[in-house]
N, C-alpha and C positions, 0 to 999 in steps of 0.2 A: 504494500500500500504506500502511496506517495506521501511525503511529509507535507501536511497542510499548513505548517507555520510559514508566515510571510518572511521574506528576506528583506531586511532593511539596510540602508547605507549606514544608519546610525547604530553604533554598537551599544550593547547593554551599558547603562549608566554606571559610573563609578562614584564613590563618595567624593565630595568636594566641600570646600569652605565657601559658602555663598556670600555675595555682596548684593544687596537689594538695589535694583534699578527700575524705577517706574517707567512703563511704556504703554502707549495706546496703539492698538492694532486695528487694521481695517477688518470689518466683519467677515469678509471672505477668507482672509488669512487666518483669523481665529477659527473659523469653521474647518479649514484644512488642518490646522494644528490639532483640533479636537479629534478629527478623523485619524490623524497620525498617531495620537495617543492611544486610540482604540486599537489600531493595528499593532502598535508597539506592545500592548498588553497581550495580544494574540501571539506575537512573535516570541516574547520572552516570559510570558506567564506572570508578569509583574505589572501592576498598574502604576503609572507615573503621571503626574500633573503636567500640563503644558509648560508651566514655569520651570519644572525640573528638566524638561526636554530641550528647551530653547538654548541654554548655555552650550550644550554639546553640539547642537545644530550650528550655532554661530561659530564655535571653535572649528568645526569641520569646514565651514565656508571660508573662514580666514586662512586656515591651513592650506586650502586649495587655491588661494588667490596669489599667483606668482607676483603680480604687480605690487600687492600689499607687502609681501615678504621682502621684496627688493627695497621698497621705500622705507620699510621699518629698519632694515639693516643700515640704510643711509642716515637714519636719524641718530643712530648710536655713535 
């Protein structure tokens, strides 16, 4: 029988020290994040809030942005 767990780009979350940053999201983006959280729970068997998922999503985005990484090195 095939594995019915979704495959996500986002790995299972690790513990971290949070910093609170208030943000307003467009309705459509929030709806997509809620759907992602539901799929994350199916993939990993663990419920996570949108707020818990966003930091890893942003970290992944920044890690994949070559222009950002180059400019960041130039700031140092």
